[in-house]
N, C-alpha and C positions, 0 to 999 in steps of 0.2 A: 702119601706126598713122593711123585716120582724124587729120586736122587739131585736129576738135574736141578728142577723145582726149589729143592730146601736150599743147594746149592745158592742160586739166585737169591734167595731170601738171607740169608747167610751174609750174602757179598752185601747187598743191600744196607743191611741194617748196621754193619759197621762201615763201609768204606761210604756209600752214598750219604746216609744221613750225618756223618759226622762232618762233610764238608759244609751241608746248605747255609749258614747263618752267615759264611763271609759276605755274601750279596748287602748284609743287612745296612753296610755301610757306604755299597757304590751305588745306590740305589739313586739317590739325587747326582748322579756323577757322569757330565757329556761322555759320550761312547768314545769321541776323540783325543780325550783326553789319555794320557800317557799313565799306565798304574803306577802307585808310588812304589819305591824302591824297597826289598827286604833289608832288615837292619842288619847288623851286622853281627850283632849276634841274637839269635833268636831263641825262643824255647826250647828247641831240642838241641841246642848246641853243645857240645863238640858232637857226641853223639846219645843214644839215646833207645832203650828196649820195651816196650808197651806186650805185656800179655794176659790176654782176653782166653774166659772158660763162655761157651755158648750151652744154653740149659733149654730143652725143649718140654712143653706141658702142653698137655691136651686128656680132658676128662679125667681118668682116672690116674693118668703118668704124669708124675709133675717133679718138675726140677729134674729132667734125666740129661745128665753128661754126655754131651752130645759131638762136641767140636772144642779145639783150641786155636787160638788166632795171636797172631805174633806180628807186632810191627818194627821196624826198627829204622832210625837215622844215624845219616852219616856224612862226614865229607869226602867225597870224592877227588882226584887227581882232573886238572883242567883240560880238554883237550883242544886244537887248533878250528875244532867247529866253527863257522865262520856265525853261526847265531850267537855264541855264548862269550863269553868274558874271562877274564883269567881269571878271576878269581876262582878256586877249587868248586866243582861243581858239586849239587846234594843228592844224596843216591838213597833212595825210598826203599826197601823190601818190605814184602808182607806175606804170609804162609799162614795156610789155613788148611788145618786137616783135622777128617773126621778122629771121635775118639769115644772110648766106652760104647755105649750102647748104638751108636749111628749104624753099624752094620746088621745090628739085630732087628733094628726099627727099618730100618730101607731095600736088607739084603744088599750094600753094596760102600767100599769104602770110596773116600776123596781127598785128593790135595789138590790145593790152589796155590800158584809162587807167581807173585809180582815184583818187579822191579821198574821203579820209573828215576829217571834221571831229571834233576831240573836245574836250569840257570839262576844262580841264586841272587842276582841283580833283579831281575824282572818277577822271577819264580814262573817263570815261563816253561811248560812243561816240554823236551826235547824230546824223551824217546819211554816208551812204555813196552816190557818184556813178559809174558806168561807164558807159566805152563802148566795146563787143565791136566789132571789126571780123575778119572772116574772110573775105576775098576781099569780092565783092561783099554778103555775107550783115554787115549792121550791124544790131547791136543798142543800145539806150539803157536803164540803168533807174539808180531812186533807191530806196534802204531809209531810211524816217525811223522813227528808234527812241524808241518814248514809254517814259519810265522810269516814269513816272508809272503809266499803265498795264499796266506791265508787259507789250508788246507790241512786234514792230517788222511794217512795213508794208513790201514790197516790190513795187515797178510797173515792168515791161518794158515799152518802145514800139520799134515798127519805124518808123526814119526813112523810111525808103522806100517805107511804106503806111503814109499817113497816115487812112486809112478801115477799116484793123485796131484792133478795140479795146483796151487797153494788157492786159498779163496782170499781175493783180493777186494774190498771195499773204501772208497774216499770220500769224506765227508769235508765241508766248506766249514771253516772256522769265524764265524760271526762274533769277533768282541771276544773277551778272555773265555777261556775255556780249562778246565781243570781236567784230569784223570782220576780216575777212582781212588789212588793212595795220596796223590799229590793235594789233593782239595783238602783231606782230613788236616794234613802239615799247614797250608794256605790258612784254614781257619785258625790256628793258633796263634798266627803272628798279626791279627786284628784284632778291636776291640769287639765285644758283642752287645749290642743295641734291642735292650728288650720293648715289646711293642710291633719292631718293625715286621713287616711281609715282606717278602723277596723271591727272586727268582734266580737258579744258578744254570749255567752250561758245562753237564760233564760228559766227558766222551770215555765209549767203552764198546771195544766191540764194533768199530767201525762204523757207529752213530753217534750221534751227539743231542741228547736229553738236556730238556729245559725242564727243571726241580723246585718246584714254588713251595715256602714253608713258610715259618712262623718264631721268631724270636719271643717266647713268652713272658710274661714277667713274672710268674712262677719264680722264687729264690726259696731255697730250704738247706738244711745240713741234711746230709745222709751215712750211712756209715758205708766204708770204703776201706780197702788194702792201707789208703793213705792215713785211715783215724777219719774222723766224723769231720768232710768237708761240706764247703759251700757252695750249691751246685744250681745253674739255670738251667731250664728246661727248653728241646726246641723241638716241635710238631712238623714232621717230613710231610711232603702229599707225594709219596712214594708210588704209589697204587693209580691203575688206570689206564685209559689208552694214550697210548704216546708216555707213558711213561716206563722207566728200567723193572716194572713186577705189573703184569696186567692182575686182574680183580680187585676185590676191595679188601681196605686192612687198614690199619696204625699203625704211626708208629713215633715214637721218641725218643730224644737223646739226652743225657743231660752229660752238662761236663762242669770241669773248676769253676767257680767265679771269680778268679786271679788273672794273672800274666801269665801263667803256666797252659790253661785252660786246656785241660788234659780231660779227654772221654770218660767219663766213671761207669758209664753204664748206657745201653741202650734195650729198648723194649720194641719187639715188632708183633702185633695180634694179628691173625689171617683165619681165616675157615680152615687152612690145615694144622691150626695149633698156636701156640704163644711161642717165639724165641726171645730169651733174656742174654744178655748179653754184658757180660760184670768184667771190671779191670781186675785182675791177682796178681801180679807185680810190674815193678816199674826199676828199671835198672838206668843210671845218667854217668855218665864219665864229666869229671869235675874241669869246669871250664879254664882254659891258660890263663 
């Protein structure tokens, strides 16, 4: 498995999948209708950190620890940007880093850092920045979401080659669109509706993907770092032509069946192997 392919799969398992049930409520909503405002106090307020562990399995290799994934949410000072309100902006940060056997299995280490800034009253993405390190290869990128002009512009640079022109990609925003981090948290602000099928627009690397999925009727209790918790399962159509991951595969996500809607576990099955991502710790600041 090439390192970049695994990175794409691991990001997909945790980032894209966590996002997709949010549109279950929006299926019957007219496109011209203004999205509902986010609540004053969200499930991750005032700050929160979730830490996950990634395990890879294939044939005789079972449960090999290969990655750590950290997600944090906090409030940031508001700016004078015309797109923003006076309320403090929301800052989401994600760090995914190779651990344990990854280098032995794939011959390289990786680190992936993402920061997303959100306008809180509409949950609109304002900016996404990334640092992608794979061995000696490093790329930095920034996506600016212009909601007035309905477009997103993504710019990627090679910090090790200042003479190389930046890569710039522009895409149209046709209705509500999240990035791979904001979608996770937007999911947690709305109820899940079992039995619904849905489609969600997610912007990544200058492209906008349409990703279908289903909120299943399956509800059960599973063991977790939080004890035995009730969860609901989401099945995500992440693979195929025009989707974030090429080829054939399956993916499921389990989130807590309560108002917090915390992602507990994701499982991605592919011809390259099986990737399980499990919540290992959670830290929350007390609400003021």
